[in-house]
N, C-alpha and C positions, 0 to 999 in steps of 0.2 A: 200254922200256915195262914196266909192272908187270903181272905175270900175275894171273889170278883167284885162284890159290892164295896168292900173296903178299898180295893185298888182304884175303882172308878171314883170314889169319893176323894181319894188322895190326889188323883189326876185333876179332878175338877177344882179342888182347892188350890192346887199349884197354878193352874191357869188363871184363876181369879187374882191371886197374889201377883203374878207376872204382869197382868193387865193393869193392876193398880200402880205398879212401879213405872210402867211406860207412860201413864198419864202425868206423872210427876215431873217429867223432863221439861225443862224450859228452853225455849229457842229465842227468847228476847232478853233484853237487859233493862236495868233501871238506872236512870241518871238523875241525880238530885244534887242540891246545893243550897247554900245560904249566901245572900248578897249583902255586903256590909260596906260602910264608908271607912276611911282611914282610922277613925277612932273606934272601930268595931261596933258601931251602932248599926242595927239592921235597917235595910231599905225596903219597906213594903211598896208594892206597885211598880217595881222595875220590870221592864219588858225583856223577856227571855225568848230567844229563838234557837232551836236545835235543828241544824240543816244536815241532811244526809248528803255527803259529798259524792256518792255514787249515783243516786237517783234524783237529787235536788229536792227531795221531799222536805217540807218545812213543818215543824211543830212549834207552836207558840203558846206562851202563858205569861201571867204576871206573878210576881212573888206575893205571898200572902202577908198577913199582918206581922208575922215573925221573920220576914225576909226570906222565907224558904220557897223552893220550887221542887217538883218531882215530876219527871217524865217516866211513866210506867209503860211496859210492853214496847220498848224501843227495839226495832229490828236491828239485827247484827249489821255492823258496817263502821265506816269512818265518818266522823261528824265534825261540824264547825259549830261552836257556841258563840252567840252574840248576846251581849247584855247592854241595854240602854236605859238611861234615866235622865230626866231634865236636871241640869246643874252639875252633871258628872260626865267624865270622859267615857265614850263608848268602849266596851271591852270586847275583844274578839280572840278566840283561840281555835286554831285549825288543827286538823289531823288527830282528833280524839278517837282512838279505836274502842269500840264496844263489842264484846263477845257474848255468846249465849250464857245466860244465868249470871252475868256480871252485874254487880252493884257498885256504882261509882257515886261518891258523895264528897264534895269539896266546898270550901268557903272561897268566895270571890270578892275581892276588894275593889271597889270603884274609886278612882281618883277624882277629886274635886276639880272641875274645869268647866270650860265653856261647852255649850251644846255641840259645837262643831269639832271639838277635840276628840281624838280616838287613840286607843292603844291596841296594838295587834300582837298577839303571842303566837309564835309559829312552832313551838315545841311543847310536847306534853310528856310528863314523866310516866 
C-alpha cells in the first residue's frame, strides 16, 4: 500500500514537472538571414527592417561582419522585410508569416544597382 506521504510527494513532483513544461512553451518566432551580393560575398553593414503588417511596429538592425542578422522574440504575425545598402538595389518582401516557435533563416541576395533602384517581392514560399 502507498502511504499518504508517498501520495503527497508524487502529486508535488507531478505539479513541478507540469509547471516546468508550461514555461518551455514559446509564443514568439526567430527570424534570421544572411545578406550577400550576386557573387555570394557577404555584405556587412546592410540595413535590415522587419515591419509587422498588423501593428506597423518596426524592428531594425545592421548585418554583422559575416553578413548575418537575427531578430529574436518576434511576435506572431505577418511581416515585411526591407534590406538596404549603398550601391545595391533595395530589397523588399511582403507577407512573411511568422508563427509561434518558428525559426526562419534565409539567404538574401542584393543586386548591384543605383541607390534609387529597388526590387519588391510579393510572394513568400
